[in-house]
PyMOL commands that place a pseudoatom at each C-alpha (Angstrom):
pseudoatom trace, name=CA, resn=MET, resi=1, chain=A, elem=C, hetatm=0, pos=[53.543, -9.920, 56.141]
pseudoatom trace, name=CA, resn=THR, resi=2, chain=A, elem=C, hetatm=0, pos=[51.113, -12.770, 56.643]
pseudoatom trace, name=CA, resn=GLU, resi=3, chain=A, elem=C, hetatm=0, pos=[49.414, -11.052, 59.588]
pseudoatom trace, name=CA, resn=GLN, resi=4, chain=A, elem=C, hetatm=0, pos=[49.126, -7.773, 57.650]
pseudoatom trace, name=CA, resn=LEU, resi=5, chain=A, elem=C, hetatm=0, pos=[47.656, -9.636, 54.665]
pseudoatom trace, name=CA, resn=GLU, resi=6, chain=A, elem=C, hetatm=0, pos=[45.102, -11.345, 56.886]
pseudoatom trace, name=CA, resn=LEU, resi=7, chain=A, elem=C, hetatm=0, pos=[44.116, -8.024, 58.458]
pseudoatom trace, name=CA, resn=GLU, resi=8, chain=A, elem=C, hetatm=0, pos=[43.764, -6.414, 55.055]
pseudoatom trace, name=CA, resn=LEU, resi=9, chain=A, elem=C, hetatm=0, pos=[41.614, -9.293, 53.772]
pseudoatom trace, name=CA, resn=ARG, resi=10, chain=A, elem=C, hetatm=0, pos=[39.347, -9.107, 56.844]
pseudoatom trace, name=CA, resn=ARG, resi=11, chain=A, elem=C, hetatm=0, pos=[38.912, -5.349, 56.295]
pseudoatom trace, name=CA, resn=LEU, resi=12, chain=A, elem=C, hetatm=0, pos=[37.950, -5.901, 52.669]
pseudoatom trace, name=CA, resn=PHE, resi=13, chain=A, elem=C, hetatm=0, pos=[35.527, -8.672, 53.618]
pseudoatom trace, name=CA, resn=ASP, resi=14, chain=A, elem=C, hetatm=0, pos=[33.949, -6.427, 56.265]
pseudoatom trace, name=CA, resn=GLU, resi=15, chain=A, elem=C, hetatm=0, pos=[33.518, -3.609, 53.713]
pseudoatom trace, name=CA, resn=ASP, resi=16, chain=A, elem=C, hetatm=0, pos=[31.950, -5.998, 51.195]
pseudoatom trace, name=CA, resn=ALA, resi=17, chain=A, elem=C, hetatm=0, pos=[29.567, -7.331, 53.827]
pseudoatom trace, name=CA, resn=ALA, resi=18, chain=A, elem=C, hetatm=0, pos=[28.542, -3.799, 54.828]
pseudoatom trace, name=CA, resn=ALA, resi=19, chain=A, elem=C, hetatm=0, pos=[27.958, -2.784, 51.221]
pseudoatom trace, name=CA, resn=ALA, resi=20, chain=A, elem=C, hetatm=0, pos=[25.944, -5.902, 50.289]
pseudoatom trace, name=CA, resn=PRO, resi=21, chain=A, elem=C, hetatm=0, pos=[22.567, -4.799, 51.798]
pseudoatom trace, name=CA, resn=VAL, resi=22, chain=A, elem=C, hetatm=0, pos=[22.790, -1.498, 49.885]
pseudoatom trace, name=CA, resn=ALA, resi=23, chain=A, elem=C, hetatm=0, pos=[23.319, -3.316, 46.597]
pseudoatom trace, name=CA, resn=VAL, resi=24, chain=A, elem=C, hetatm=0, pos=[20.384, -5.608, 47.302]
pseudoatom trace, name=CA, resn=ALA, resi=25, chain=A, elem=C, hetatm=0, pos=[18.200, -2.648, 48.217]
pseudoatom trace, name=CA, resn=LEU, resi=26, chain=A, elem=C, hetatm=0, pos=[19.140, -0.856, 45.001]
pseudoatom trace, name=CA, resn=ALA, resi=27, chain=A, elem=C, hetatm=0, pos=[18.332, -3.947, 42.985]
pseudoatom trace, name=CA, resn=GLU, resi=28, chain=A, elem=C, hetatm=0, pos=[14.945, -4.343, 44.664]
pseudoatom trace, name=CA, resn=HIS, resi=29, chain=A, elem=C, hetatm=0, pos=[14.207, -0.649, 44.102]
pseudoatom trace, name=CA, resn=ALA, resi=30, chain=A, elem=C, hetatm=0, pos=[15.034, -0.971, 40.416]
pseudoatom trace, name=CA, resn=GLN, resi=31, chain=A, elem=C, hetatm=0, pos=[12.778, -4.024, 40.109]
pseudoatom trace, name=CA, resn=ARG, resi=32, chain=A, elem=C, hetatm=0, pos=[9.906, -2.162, 41.763]
pseudoatom trace, name=CA, resn=ARG, resi=33, chain=A, elem=C, hetatm=0, pos=[10.347, 0.754, 39.316]
pseudoatom trace, name=CA, resn=VAL, resi=34, chain=A, elem=C, hetatm=0, pos=[10.235, -1.646, 36.347]
pseudoatom trace, name=CA, resn=ARG, resi=35, chain=A, elem=C, hetatm=0, pos=[7.071, -3.307, 37.688]
pseudoatom trace, name=CA, resn=ARG, resi=36, chain=A, elem=C, hetatm=0, pos=[5.380, 0.077, 38.226]
pseudoatom trace, name=CA, resn=GLN, resi=37, chain=A, elem=C, hetatm=0, pos=[6.272, 1.200, 34.686]
pseudoatom trace, name=CA, resn=ARG, resi=38, chain=A, elem=C, hetatm=0, pos=[4.812, -2.005, 33.262]
pseudoatom trace, name=CA, resn=GLN, resi=39, chain=A, elem=C, hetatm=0, pos=[1.618, -1.531, 35.280]
pseudoatom trace, name=CA, resn=VAL, resi=40, chain=A, elem=C, hetatm=0, pos=[1.299, 2.065, 34.042]
pseudoatom trace, name=CA, resn=ARG, resi=41, chain=A, elem=C, hetatm=0, pos=[1.738, 0.966, 30.424]
pseudoatom trace, name=CA, resn=VAL, resi=42, chain=A, elem=C, hetatm=0, pos=[-0.879, -1.786, 30.828]
pseudoatom trace, name=CA, resn=ALA, resi=43, chain=A, elem=C, hetatm=0, pos=[-3.356, 0.606, 32.491]
pseudoatom trace, name=CA, resn=TRP, resi=44, chain=A, elem=C, hetatm=0, pos=[-2.780, 3.222, 29.769]
pseudoatom trace, name=CA, resn=GLY, resi=45, chain=A, elem=C, hetatm=0, pos=[-3.371, 0.639, 27.029]
pseudoatom trace, name=CA, resn=ALA, resi=46, chain=A, elem=C, hetatm=0, pos=[-6.570, -0.545, 28.725]
pseudoatom trace, name=CA, resn=GLY, resi=47, chain=A, elem=C, hetatm=0, pos=[-7.746, 3.046, 28.980]
pseudoatom trace, name=CA, resn=LEU, resi=48, chain=A, elem=C, hetatm=0, pos=[-7.185, 3.583, 25.270]
pseudoatom trace, name=CA, resn=LEU, resi=49, chain=A, elem=C, hetatm=0, pos=[-9.209, 0.445, 24.487]
pseudoatom trace, name=CA, resn=VAL, resi=50, chain=A, elem=C, hetatm=0, pos=[-12.099, 1.619, 26.664]
pseudoatom trace, name=CA, resn=ALA, resi=51, chain=A, elem=C, hetatm=0, pos=[-12.026, 5.076, 25.087]
pseudoatom trace, name=CA, resn=ALA, resi=52, chain=A, elem=C, hetatm=0, pos=[-12.042, 3.562, 21.602]
pseudoatom trace, name=CA, resn=SER, resi=53, chain=A, elem=C, hetatm=0, pos=[-14.991, 1.337, 22.530]
pseudoatom trace, name=CA, resn=VAL, resi=54, chain=A, elem=C, hetatm=0, pos=[-16.981, 4.284, 23.864]
pseudoatom trace, name=CA, resn=ALA, resi=55, chain=A, elem=C, hetatm=0, pos=[-16.205, 6.302, 20.747]
pseudoatom trace, name=CA, resn=GLY, resi=56, chain=A, elem=C, hetatm=0, pos=[-17.325, 3.386, 18.586]
pseudoatom trace, name=CA, resn=VAL, resi=57, chain=A, elem=C, hetatm=0, pos=[-20.653, 3.182, 20.412]
pseudoatom trace, name=CA, resn=ALA, resi=58, chain=A, elem=C, hetatm=0, pos=[-21.157, 6.929, 19.999]
pseudoatom trace, name=CA, resn=VAL, resi=59, chain=A, elem=C, hetatm=0, pos=[-20.516, 6.714, 16.252]
pseudoatom trace, name=CA, resn=LEU, resi=60, chain=A, elem=C, hetatm=0, pos=[-22.456, 3.529, 15.551]
pseudoatom trace, name=CA, resn=GLY, resi=61, chain=A, elem=C, hetatm=0, pos=[-25.546, 3.847, 17.706]
pseudoatom trace, name=CA, resn=GLY, resi=62, chain=A, elem=C, hetatm=0, pos=[-25.613, 6.808, 20.041]
pseudoatom trace, name=CA, resn=SER, resi=63, chain=A, elem=C, hetatm=0, pos=[-28.607, 8.664, 18.628]
pseudoatom trace, name=CA, resn=GLU, resi=64, chain=A, elem=C, hetatm=0, pos=[-31.911, 8.091, 20.366]
pseudoatom trace, name=CA, resn=ASP, resi=65, chain=A, elem=C, hetatm=0, pos=[-33.648, 9.179, 17.158]
pseudoatom trace, name=CA, resn=LEU, resi=66, chain=A, elem=C, hetatm=0, pos=[-32.538, 6.087, 15.254]
pseudoatom trace, name=CA, resn=PRO, resi=67, chain=A, elem=C, hetatm=0, pos=[-34.565, 2.847, 15.255]
pseudoatom trace, name=CA, resn=ASP, resi=68, chain=A, elem=C, hetatm=0, pos=[-33.925, 0.526, 18.193]
pseudoatom trace, name=CA, resn=ARG, resi=69, chain=A, elem=C, hetatm=0, pos=[-33.400, -2.446, 15.884]
pseudoatom trace, name=CA, resn=VAL, resi=70, chain=A, elem=C, hetatm=0, pos=[-30.500, -2.579, 13.438]
pseudoatom trace, name=CA, resn=PRO, resi=71, chain=A, elem=C, hetatm=0, pos=[-31.999, -3.415, 10.026]
pseudoatom trace, name=CA, resn=GLN, resi=72, chain=A, elem=C, hetatm=0, pos=[-31.087, -6.754, 8.503]
pseudoatom trace, name=CA, resn=THR, resi=73, chain=A, elem=C, hetatm=0, pos=[-29.547, -6.968, 5.066]
pseudoatom trace, name=CA, resn=ARG, resi=74, chain=A, elem=C, hetatm=0, pos=[-29.739, -9.452, 2.216]
pseudoatom trace, name=CA, resn=PRO, resi=75, chain=A, elem=C, hetatm=0, pos=[-28.387, -9.584, -1.348]
pseudoatom trace, name=CA, resn=PRO, resi=76, chain=A, elem=C, hetatm=0, pos=[-30.693, -7.759, -3.802]
pseudoatom trace, name=CA, resn=SER, resi=77, chain=A, elem=C, hetatm=0, pos=[-31.151, -10.918, -5.869]
pseudoatom trace, name=CA, resn=SER, resi=78, chain=A, elem=C, hetatm=0, pos=[-32.736, -12.819, -2.976]
pseudoatom trace, name=CA, resn=GLY, resi=79, chain=A, elem=C, hetatm=0, pos=[-35.544, -10.373, -2.226]
pseudoatom trace, name=CA, resn=PRO, resi=80, chain=A, elem=C, hetatm=0, pos=[-39.271, -11.154, -2.610]
pseudoatom trace, name=CA, resn=THR, resi=81, chain=A, elem=C, hetatm=0, pos=[-41.618, -9.625, -5.166]
pseudoatom trace, name=CA, resn=GLY, resi=82, chain=A, elem=C, hetatm=0, pos=[-44.904, -7.723, -4.975]
pseudoatom trace, name=CA, resn=PRO, resi=83, chain=A, elem=C, hetatm=0, pos=[-46.017, -5.053, -2.474]
pseudoatom trace, name=CA, resn=VAL, resi=84, chain=A, elem=C, hetatm=0, pos=[-43.766, -3.994, 0.394]
pseudoatom trace, name=CA, resn=GLY, resi=85, chain=A, elem=C, hetatm=0, pos=[-44.951, -4.556, 3.964]
pseudoatom trace, name=CA, resn=ASP, resi=86, chain=A, elem=C, hetatm=0, pos=[-48.706, -4.130, 3.463]
pseudoatom trace, name=CA, resn=SER, resi=87, chain=A, elem=C, hetatm=0, pos=[-50.897, -5.508, 6.223]
pseudoatom trace, name=CA, resn=GLY, resi=88, chain=A, elem=C, hetatm=0, pos=[-54.080, -7.362, 5.404]
pseudoatom trace, name=CA, resn=LEU, resi=89, chain=A, elem=C, hetatm=0, pos=[-55.825, -4.802, 7.633]
pseudoatom trace, name=CA, resn=THR, resi=90, chain=A, elem=C, hetatm=0, pos=[-54.426, -1.744, 5.811]
pseudoatom trace, name=CA, resn=SER, resi=91, chain=A, elem=C, hetatm=0, pos=[-57.076, 0.750, 4.726]
pseudoatom trace, name=CA, resn=CYS, resi=92, chain=A, elem=C, hetatm=0, pos=[-56.144, 2.318, 1.382]
pseudoatom trace, name=CA, resn=ALA, resi=93, chain=A, elem=C, hetatm=0, pos=[-57.573, 5.547, -0.017]
pseudoatom trace, name=CA, resn=PHE, resi=94, chain=A, elem=C, hetatm=0, pos=[-56.528, 4.548, -3.543]
pseudoatom trace, name=CA, resn=GLU, resi=95, chain=A, elem=C, hetatm=0, pos=[-56.251, 1.151, -5.157]
pseudoatom trace, name=CA, resn=TYR, resi=96, chain=A, elem=C, hetatm=0, pos=[-52.895, 0.572, -6.836]
pseudoatom trace, name=CA, resn=SER, resi=97, chain=A, elem=C, hetatm=0, pos=[-52.929, 0.550, -10.634]
pseudoatom trace, name=CA, resn=PRO, resi=98, chain=A, elem=C, hetatm=0, pos=[-50.848, 2.110, -13.433]
pseudoatom trace, name=CA, resn=LYS, resi=99, chain=A, elem=C, hetatm=0, pos=[-53.404, 4.938, -13.609]
pseudoatom trace, name=CA, resn=THR, resi=100, chain=A, elem=C, hetatm=0, pos=[-53.299, 5.776, -9.904]
pseudoatom trace, name=CA, resn=LEU, resi=101, chain=A, elem=C, hetatm=0, pos=[-49.515, 5.369, -9.929]
pseudoatom trace, name=CA, resn=ALA, resi=102, chain=A, elem=C, hetatm=0, pos=[-49.304, 8.056, -12.630]
pseudoatom trace, name=CA, resn=ASP, resi=103, chain=A, elem=C, hetatm=0, pos=[-50.994, 10.486, -10.232]
pseudoatom trace, name=CA, resn=ARG, resi=104, chain=A, elem=C, hetatm=0, pos=[-48.255, 10.134, -7.595]
pseudoatom trace, name=CA, resn=ALA, resi=105, chain=A, elem=C, hetatm=0, pos=[-45.882, 13.062, -7.125]
pseudoatom trace, name=CA, resn=ILE, resi=106, chain=A, elem=C, hetatm=0, pos=[-42.847, 10.834, -6.519]
pseudoatom trace, name=CA, resn=ALA, resi=107, chain=A, elem=C, hetatm=0, pos=[-41.779, 7.579, -8.152]
pseudoatom trace, name=CA, resn=PHE, resi=108, chain=A, elem=C, hetatm=0, pos=[-38.350, 5.959, -8.529]
pseudoatom trace, name=CA, resn=ASP, resi=109, chain=A, elem=C, hetatm=0, pos=[-36.404, 2.702, -8.700]
pseudoatom trace, name=CA, resn=GLY, resi=110, chain=A, elem=C, hetatm=0, pos=[-33.764, 2.466, -5.966]
pseudoatom trace, name=CA, resn=THR, resi=111, chain=A, elem=C, hetatm=0, pos=[-31.798, 0.270, -3.553]
pseudoatom trace, name=CA, resn=ALA, resi=112, chain=A, elem=C, hetatm=0, pos=[-32.210, 0.919, 0.182]
pseudoatom trace, name=CA, resn=VAL, resi=113, chain=A, elem=C, hetatm=0, pos=[-28.779, 1.626, 1.682]
pseudoatom trace, name=CA, resn=SER, resi=114, chain=A, elem=C, hetatm=0, pos=[-29.292, 3.249, 5.113]
pseudoatom trace, name=CA, resn=VAL, resi=115, chain=A, elem=C, hetatm=0, pos=[-31.889, 4.241, 7.714]
pseudoatom trace, name=CA, resn=GLY, resi=116, chain=A, elem=C, hetatm=0, pos=[-32.062, 7.367, 9.877]
pseudoatom trace, name=CA, resn=PRO, resi=117, chain=A, elem=C, hetatm=0, pos=[-34.598, 9.577, 11.693]
pseudoatom trace, name=CA, resn=ALA, resi=118, chain=A, elem=C, hetatm=0, pos=[-37.830, 10.566, 9.974]
pseudoatom trace, name=CA, resn=ARG, resi=119, chain=A, elem=C, hetatm=0, pos=[-37.727, 13.940, 8.246]
pseudoatom trace, name=CA, resn=SER, resi=120, chain=A, elem=C, hetatm=0, pos=[-41.425, 14.676, 7.724]
pseudoatom trace, name=CA, resn=ASP, resi=121, chain=A, elem=C, hetatm=0, pos=[-42.665, 14.363, 11.327]
pseudoatom trace, name=CA, resn=ARG, resi=122, chain=A, elem=C, hetatm=0, pos=[-44.177, 17.374, 13.028]
pseudoatom trace, name=CA, resn=PRO, resi=123, chain=A, elem=C, hetatm=0, pos=[-44.959, 17.686, 16.764]
pseudoatom trace, name=CA, resn=GLY, resi=124, chain=A, elem=C, hetatm=0, pos=[-47.842, 15.337, 17.487]
pseudoatom trace, name=CA, resn=SER, resi=125, chain=A, elem=C, hetatm=0, pos=[-47.985, 13.965, 13.939]
pseudoatom trace, name=CA, resn=GLY, resi=126, chain=A, elem=C, hetatm=0, pos=[-46.651, 10.480, 14.694]
pseudoatom trace, name=CA, resn=GLY, resi=127, chain=A, elem=C, hetatm=0, pos=[-46.726, 7.997, 11.857]
pseudoatom trace, name=CA, resn=GLY, resi=128, chain=A, elem=C, hetatm=0, pos=[-43.877, 5.698, 12.905]
pseudoatom trace, name=CA, resn=TYR, resi=129, chain=A, elem=C, hetatm=0, pos=[-41.730, 6.587, 9.904]
pseudoatom trace, name=CA, resn=VAL, resi=130, chain=A, elem=C, hetatm=0, pos=[-37.967, 6.429, 9.431]
pseudoatom trace, name=CA, resn=GLY, resi=131, chain=A, elem=C, hetatm=0, pos=[-35.912, 8.197, 6.792]
pseudoatom trace, name=CA, resn=VAL, resi=132, chain=A, elem=C, hetatm=0, pos=[-34.616, 5.652, 4.273]
pseudoatom trace, name=CA, resn=THR, resi=133, chain=A, elem=C, hetatm=0, pos=[-31.811, 6.615, 1.896]
pseudoatom trace, name=CA, resn=PHE, resi=134, chain=A, elem=C, hetatm=0, pos=[-31.763, 5.032, -1.574]
pseudoatom trace, name=CA, resn=ASP, resi=135, chain=A, elem=C, hetatm=0, pos=[-29.226, 4.767, -4.341]
pseudoatom trace, name=CA, resn=VAL, resi=136, chain=A, elem=C, hetatm=0, pos=[-31.464, 5.717, -7.266]
pseudoatom trace, name=CA, resn=HIS, resi=137, chain=A, elem=C, hetatm=0, pos=[-31.304, 3.665, -10.463]
pseudoatom trace, name=CA, resn=GLU, resi=138, chain=A, elem=C, hetatm=0, pos=[-34.065, 5.503, -12.311]
pseudoatom trace, name=CA, resn=TRP, resi=139, chain=A, elem=C, hetatm=0, pos=[-36.479, 8.359, -11.689]
pseudoatom trace, name=CA, resn=PHE, resi=140, chain=A, elem=C, hetatm=0, pos=[-40.042, 8.042, -12.980]
pseudoatom trace, name=CA, resn=ALA, resi=141, chain=A, elem=C, hetatm=0, pos=[-41.428, 11.227, -11.377]
pseudoatom trace, name=CA, resn=GLY, resi=142, chain=A, elem=C, hetatm=0, pos=[-40.671, 13.985, -8.908]
pseudoatom trace, name=CA, resn=GLY, resi=143, chain=A, elem=C, hetatm=0, pos=[-36.918, 13.993, -8.532]
pseudoatom trace, name=CA, resn=SER, resi=144, chain=A, elem=C, hetatm=0, pos=[-33.398, 13.728, -9.911]
pseudoatom trace, name=CA, resn=GLY, resi=145, chain=A, elem=C, hetatm=0, pos=[-29.949, 12.753, -8.695]
pseudoatom trace, name=CA, resn=THR, resi=146, chain=A, elem=C, hetatm=0, pos=[-28.275, 9.535, -7.662]
pseudoatom trace, name=CA, resn=THR, resi=147, chain=A, elem=C, hetatm=0, pos=[-29.493, 9.389, -4.037]
pseudoatom trace, name=CA, resn=VAL, resi=148, chain=A, elem=C, hetatm=0, pos=[-32.648, 10.345, -2.181]
pseudoatom trace, name=CA, resn=THR, resi=149, chain=A, elem=C, hetatm=0, pos=[-34.017, 10.050, 1.365]
pseudoatom trace, name=CA, resn=ILE, resi=150, chain=A, elem=C, hetatm=0, pos=[-37.723, 9.465, 1.829]
pseudoatom trace, name=CA, resn=ASP, resi=151, chain=A, elem=C, hetatm=0, pos=[-39.796, 8.643, 4.919]
pseudoatom trace, name=CA, resn=MET, resi=152, chain=A, elem=C, hetatm=0, pos=[-41.177, 5.102, 5.058]
pseudoatom trace, name=CA, resn=THR, resi=153, chain=A, elem=C, hetatm=0, pos=[-42.355, 2.493, 7.509]
pseudoatom trace, name=CA, resn=PRO, resi=154, chain=A, elem=C, hetatm=0, pos=[-39.325, 0.865, 9.227]
pseudoatom trace, name=CA, resn=PRO, resi=155, chain=A, elem=C, hetatm=0, pos=[-37.493, -2.102, 7.685]
pseudoatom trace, name=CA, resn=GLY, resi=156, chain=A, elem=C, hetatm=0, pos=[-38.995, -5.496, 8.324]
pseudoatom trace, name=CA, resn=ASP, resi=157, chain=A, elem=C, hetatm=0, pos=[-37.598, -8.935, 9.037]
pseudoatom trace, name=CA, resn=SER, resi=158, chain=A, elem=C, hetatm=0, pos=[-36.150, -11.096, 6.282]
pseudoatom trace, name=CA, resn=THR, resi=159, chain=A, elem=C, hetatm=0, pos=[-36.964, -14.204, 8.367]
pseudoatom trace, name=CA, resn=ARG, resi=160, chain=A, elem=C, hetatm=0, pos=[-40.693, -13.393, 8.621]
pseudoatom trace, name=CA, resn=ASP, resi=161, chain=A, elem=C, hetatm=0, pos=[-43.330, -16.104, 8.791]
pseudoatom trace, name=CA, resn=GLU, resi=162, chain=A, elem=C, hetatm=0, pos=[-44.452, -16.777, 5.223]
pseudoatom trace, name=CA, resn=SER, resi=163, chain=A, elem=C, hetatm=0, pos=[-47.946, -17.630, 6.500]
pseudoatom trace, name=CA, resn=SER, resi=164, chain=A, elem=C, hetatm=0, pos=[-48.428, -14.015, 7.632]
pseudoatom trace, name=CA, resn=GLU, resi=165, chain=A, elem=C, hetatm=0, pos=[-51.145, -11.964, 5.928]
pseudoatom trace, name=CA, resn=SER, resi=166, chain=A, elem=C, hetatm=0, pos=[-48.711, -9.051, 5.661]
pseudoatom trace, name=CA, resn=ALA, resi=167, chain=A, elem=C, hetatm=0, pos=[-46.442, -8.554, 2.662]
pseudoatom trace, name=CA, resn=PRO, resi=168, chain=A, elem=C, hetatm=0, pos=[-42.765, -9.179, 3.506]
pseudoatom trace, name=CA, resn=GLY, resi=169, chain=A, elem=C, hetatm=0, pos=[-40.900, -6.257, 5.045]
pseudoatom trace, name=CA, resn=TYR, resi=170, chain=A, elem=C, hetatm=0, pos=[-37.957, -4.790, 3.142]
pseudoatom trace, name=CA, resn=VAL, resi=171, chain=A, elem=C, hetatm=0, pos=[-34.391, -4.771, 4.469]
pseudoatom trace, name=CA, resn=LEU, resi=172, chain=A, elem=C, hetatm=0, pos=[-31.285, -2.823, 3.530]
pseudoatom trace, name=CA, resn=GLY, resi=173, chain=A, elem=C, hetatm=0, pos=[-29.987, -4.004, 0.172]
pseudoatom trace, name=CA, resn=ASP, resi=174, chain=A, elem=C, hetatm=0, pos=[-33.463, -4.558, -1.263]
pseudoatom trace, name=CA, resn=ARG, resi=175, chain=A, elem=C, hetatm=0, pos=[-34.189, -2.926, -4.601]
pseudoatom trace, name=CA, resn=LEU, resi=176, chain=A, elem=C, hetatm=0, pos=[-37.608, -1.270, -4.499]
pseudoatom trace, name=CA, resn=LEU, resi=177, chain=A, elem=C, hetatm=0, pos=[-39.978, 0.616, -6.748]
pseudoatom trace, name=CA, resn=VAL, resi=178, chain=A, elem=C, hetatm=0, pos=[-41.052, 3.509, -4.509]
pseudoatom trace, name=CA, resn=SER, resi=179, chain=A, elem=C, hetatm=0, pos=[-43.864, 5.982, -5.064]
pseudoatom trace, name=CA, resn=GLY, resi=180, chain=A, elem=C, hetatm=0, pos=[-45.564, 8.470, -2.778]
pseudoatom trace, name=CA, resn=GLU, resi=181, chain=A, elem=C, hetatm=0, pos=[-46.490, 12.049, -2.000]
pseudoatom trace, name=CA, resn=HIS, resi=182, chain=A, elem=C, hetatm=0, pos=[-45.436, 15.151, -0.111]
pseudoatom trace, name=CA, resn=ARG, resi=183, chain=A, elem=C, hetatm=0, pos=[-46.931, 14.646, 3.339]
pseudoatom trace, name=CA, resn=TRP, resi=184, chain=A, elem=C, hetatm=0, pos=[-47.669, 18.309, 4.039]
pseudoatom trace, name=CA, resn=GLY, resi=185, chain=A, elem=C, hetatm=0, pos=[-48.062, 19.581, 0.488]
pseudoatom trace, name=CA, resn=GLY, resi=186, chain=A, elem=C, hetatm=0, pos=[-44.458, 20.691, 0.103]
pseudoatom trace, name=CA, resn=THR, resi=187, chain=A, elem=C, hetatm=0, pos=[-42.186, 20.513, -2.888]
pseudoatom trace, name=CA, resn=THR, resi=188, chain=A, elem=C, hetatm=0, pos=[-38.985, 19.039, -1.392]
pseudoatom trace, name=CA, resn=PHE, resi=189, chain=A, elem=C, hetatm=0, pos=[-38.107, 15.654, 0.061]
pseudoatom trace, name=CA, resn=ASP, resi=190, chain=A, elem=C, hetatm=0, pos=[-38.194, 17.097, 3.578]
pseudoatom trace, name=CA, resn=ASP, resi=191, chain=A, elem=C, hetatm=0, pos=[-41.860, 16.063, 3.729]
pseudoatom trace, name=CA, resn=ALA, resi=192, chain=A, elem=C, hetatm=0, pos=[-41.870, 13.177, 1.226]
pseudoatom trace, name=CA, resn=ILE, resi=193, chain=A, elem=C, hetatm=0, pos=[-43.336, 9.830, 2.270]
pseudoatom trace, name=CA, resn=ALA, resi=194, chain=A, elem=C, hetatm=0, pos=[-43.568, 6.508, 0.452]
pseudoatom trace, name=CA, resn=TRP, resi=195, chain=A, elem=C, hetatm=0, pos=[-47.046, 5.068, 0.083]
pseudoatom trace, name=CA, resn=THR, resi=196, chain=A, elem=C, hetatm=0, pos=[-47.916, 1.458, 0.866]
pseudoatom trace, name=CA, resn=CYS, resi=197, chain=A, elem=C, hetatm=0, pos=[-51.065, -0.256, -0.498]
pseudoatom trace, name=CA, resn=GLY, resi=198, chain=A, elem=C, hetatm=0, pos=[-49.039, -1.529, -3.464]
pseudoatom trace, name=CA, resn=PHE, resi=199, chain=A, elem=C, hetatm=0, pos=[-47.572, 1.844, -4.386]
pseudoatom trace, name=CA, resn=THR, resi=200, chain=A, elem=C, hetatm=0, pos=[-44.172, 0.737, -3.047]
pseudoatom trace, name=CA, resn=ARG, resi=201, chain=A, elem=C, hetatm=0, pos=[-43.069, -2.650, -4.353]
pseudoatom trace, name=CA, resn=TYR, resi=202, chain=A, elem=C, hetatm=0, pos=[-40.124, -4.990, -4.709]
pseudoatom trace, name=CA, resn=TYR, resi=203, chain=A, elem=C, hetatm=0, pos=[-38.336, -4.445, -7.985]
pseudoatom trace, name=CA, resn=ASP, resi=204, chain=A, elem=C, hetatm=0, pos=[-38.989, -6.611, -11.017]
pseudoatom trace, name=CA, resn=GLU, resi=205, chain=A, elem=C, hetatm=0, pos=[-38.434, -5.683, -14.648]
pseudoatom trace, name=CA, resn=GLU, resi=206, chain=A, elem=C, hetatm=0, pos=[-42.040, -6.088, -15.745]
pseudoatom trace, name=CA, resn=THR, resi=207, chain=A, elem=C, hetatm=0, pos=[-43.362, -3.751, -13.041]
pseudoatom trace, name=CA, resn=ALA, resi=208, chain=A, elem=C, hetatm=0, pos=[-40.578, -1.249, -13.720]
pseudoatom trace, name=CA, resn=ASP, resi=209, chain=A, elem=C, hetatm=0, pos=[-41.582, -1.214, -17.401]
pseudoatom trace, name=CA, resn=SER, resi=210, chain=A, elem=C, hetatm=0, pos=[-45.213, -0.569, -16.450]
pseudoatom trace, name=CA, resn=TRP, resi=211, chain=A, elem=C, hetatm=0, pos=[-44.180, 2.328, -14.182]
pseudoatom trace, name=CA, resn=ARG, resi=212, chain=A, elem=C, hetatm=0, pos=[-42.061, 3.791, -16.975]
pseudoatom trace, name=CA, resn=ASP, resi=213, chain=A, elem=C, hetatm=0, pos=[-44.959, 3.592, -19.415]
pseudoatom trace, name=CA, resn=ALA, resi=214, chain=A, elem=C, hetatm=0, pos=[-47.481, 5.010, -16.917]
pseudoatom trace, name=CA, resn=THR, resi=215, chain=A, elem=C, hetatm=0, pos=[-45.375, 8.064, -16.058]
pseudoatom trace, name=CA, resn=ARG, resi=216, chain=A, elem=C, hetatm=0, pos=[-44.319, 9.115, -19.569]
for i in range(1, 216): cmd.bond("trace and resi %d" % i, "trace and resi %d" % (i + 1))
show_as sticks, trace
zoom trace
C-alpha cells in the first residue's frame, strides 16, 4: 500500500507540475488584457478632452471676422466720463453741442455687452468698425427695443496712459450715451454707425438729461 500511495502521489505531483505553466500563462494573459483595457479607457478619455477643447475654441474664438483682441471689461461704476475714444487729431465735420446732437438720426443710453463683426461695411469701404451690442436703458431718437447693435470703433484699453491726448477707450460693461447716423442713408441698423467727436460719450446723469431735453 505504501508503494502504491507513493506512486499515486508522484503522479499527482507530475500532473500539477505540468499544469502550472498553463495557469501562469493564463494569469499573465488576463493581466495583459486588463492593462490594454485600462490603456484604451485612458486614450478614449484623453480624446474626449481634446475634442472638447477644440469645440470650445470653435465656439469662443473661431471666427476670423471678430477682433483679434478680446475686449476688457470693468464695472459700470468705474468708467470715465466725457467723450469716448476721440483722438486729438480727429477731424470733425460737426462740433458737438445739444443742437447738433438733436440733428442726429440715432441716440440712446446703453451698456456695451458684446462685440462682433461690423455690419455696415461694404467692399472697399474700410472704416475699422466692429458691431457693438448694447442693452438699451433709454432711447432718445431713432429706435426702440431693449437691445441694439451699432457699428463703432473697437473697444479700447482700460489701462490706457492717462497722459494720452486721446479720450479713454470704452470696454464691455461701460454705460455710454451713443449717437450717430445711417452710414449709407438707410433706415435700419444694418448701416448704423456711432459718431465720435463728442457725439458718443460716457454716461452721466447731467449729460443724459441734456440729451433728453435736446431730442424732445
